[in-house]
C-alpha positions as CSV (number, residue, x, y, z in Angstrom):
1,M,-2.0,92.0,64.3
2,S,-2.3,92.2,60.9
3,T,1.2,90.8,59.1
4,R,2.7,93.7,57.9
5,T,2.9,95.0,60.9
6,K,4.6,92.6,62.2
7,F,6.6,93.1,59.1
8,I,7.5,96.3,60.4
9,L,7.9,95.5,63.9
10,T,10.8,92.8,63.3
11,F,12.4,95.7,60.5
12,V,12.6,97.9,63.0
13,A,12.9,95.2,66.0
14,G,16.4,94.1,62.9
15,I,17.8,97.7,62.7
16,I,17.9,98.4,66.7
17,T,19.1,95.6,67.8
18,G,21.4,95.7,65.2
19,V,22.5,99.5,66.1
20,I,23.6,98.1,69.6
21,L,25.8,95.4,68.8
22,V,28.0,97.8,66.3
23,Y,27.4,100.2,68.9
24,A,28.9,97.6,71.4
25,F,31.5,95.6,68.6
26,S,33.0,98.9,67.9
27,F,33.8,100.0,71.9
28,C,35.1,96.4,72.9
29,A,37.2,96.8,69.5
30,V,38.6,99.8,70.5
31,M,39.7,99.4,74.4
32,Y,41.4,96.4,72.6
33,I,43.9,98.6,70.3
34,K,43.8,101.3,73.9
35,N,45.1,98.5,75.5
36,E,47.9,96.5,73.1
37,V,49.2,100.4,72.5
38,S,49.7,101.5,76.1
39,S,51.2,99.1,77.0
40,E,53.5,98.3,74.1
41,N,54.2,102.1,74.4
42,A,54.8,102.5,78.7
43,V,58.5,101.1,78.9
44,Q,61.1,103.2,76.5
45,M,64.0,101.1,76.4
46,F,67.7,103.0,76.0
47,D,70.4,102.0,73.8
48,V,72.6,101.9,76.9
49,P,72.8,102.0,80.0
50,Q,72.6,105.5,81.9
51,Q,72.7,107.0,85.1
52,E,74.2,105.0,88.5
53,V,70.9,104.5,90.8
54,K,71.8,105.0,94.1
55,A,70.8,102.9,96.4
56,D,71.5,99.9,97.8
57,E,68.2,98.0,98.9
58,F,64.2,98.0,97.3
59,K,61.2,97.1,98.0
60,V,58.3,94.9,95.4
61,F,54.7,96.6,95.7
62,Q,53.4,95.2,92.5
63,V,54.3,92.9,90.1
64,L,52.8,93.7,86.6
65,Q,51.9,91.5,84.6
66,D,54.6,90.7,82.4
67,G,56.8,89.9,85.5
68,S,58.3,92.9,86.0
69,A,58.2,94.8,89.1
70,L,58.0,97.9,90.2
71,A,59.7,99.0,93.9
72,S,60.6,101.7,96.1
73,Y,63.4,103.2,98.2
74,D,63.0,106.0,100.6
75,E,59.7,104.6,101.7
76,V,57.7,106.6,104.7
77,I,54.9,105.8,106.3
78,S,52.7,108.4,108.3
79,K,51.2,109.2,111.1
80,D,47.5,108.4,109.1
81,G,48.7,105.6,108.2
82,Y,49.4,107.1,104.2
83,V,52.4,105.5,102.3
84,D,54.9,107.4,100.5
85,F,56.5,104.5,98.3
86,G,59.3,107.5,97.5
87,T,61.4,107.2,94.7
88,V,59.7,104.1,92.0
89,V,61.1,102.2,89.7
90,L,61.1,98.8,87.5
91,F,62.8,95.8,87.9
92,P,61.4,94.6,84.1
93,A,60.7,90.9,83.4
94,S,63.4,88.5,83.7
95,D,64.4,85.4,82.7
96,E,66.4,84.5,85.5
97,V,64.1,86.7,88.0
98,S,60.4,85.7,89.6
99,Y,59.1,88.6,91.4
100,Y,56.4,88.9,94.0
101,D,55.3,91.7,96.6
102,D,57.6,92.8,99.1
103,Q,60.4,91.0,98.0
104,K,63.2,92.4,99.0
105,I,66.2,93.4,96.5
106,V,69.3,93.8,96.8
107,L,72.8,95.4,96.0
108,P,75.5,92.0,95.7
109,Q,78.5,94.0,96.7
110,G,80.7,95.3,93.7
111,K,77.2,96.2,91.6
112,C,75.0,99.0,91.0
113,F,71.9,99.9,89.9
114,K,72.0,101.5,86.4
115,Q,68.5,103.1,85.1
116,I,68.9,101.0,81.5
117,G,65.3,102.9,80.5
118,T,61.6,105.0,81.8
119,Y,58.2,103.2,82.5
120,H,55.1,105.2,82.0
121,Y,51.8,104.6,83.9
122,T,48.8,105.4,85.4
123,T,48.3,105.2,88.9
124,K,44.7,103.8,90.5
125,D,43.7,107.4,91.7
126,G,44.4,108.5,87.5
127,T,48.4,110.5,88.4
128,E,50.1,109.6,84.6
129,K,53.9,108.5,86.1
130,T,56.5,108.1,84.5
131,V,59.8,106.3,86.7
132,P,63.4,105.3,86.0
133,A,63.5,101.0,84.0
134,I,67.0,100.2,86.5
135,D,68.5,96.7,86.7
136,I,72.0,95.7,87.9
137,F,75.7,95.7,87.0
138,D,79.1,95.4,87.4
139,K,80.8,98.2,88.5
């Protein structure tokens, strides 16, 4: 093979490699930015607590990476084994409380659950959900 042919093949291989690397880098950068934006805007907090949530107990079914917990009440299991989580809420992460799966969050005497914001997320099946973010307050 002549020197000129080797040079042309090397040049073309370099261009193809460069294009592949640019696309790979762009894909990684877009995915990183998308994850950062979606996690930052997922929770919208209110300035003051809003309405009271009428429940006595919640059961945690998922703890998120930041320590927040998705919990539900009115959970129903159908005959075919399908779980309807009923009303789903988010308990924001806190330094005082550490959440875990299947934890029961019971309302103490003289306290109430109040909505302090909303949480927007996408379920495993691709459904977009917005649920209340709640916390425990004195009555």
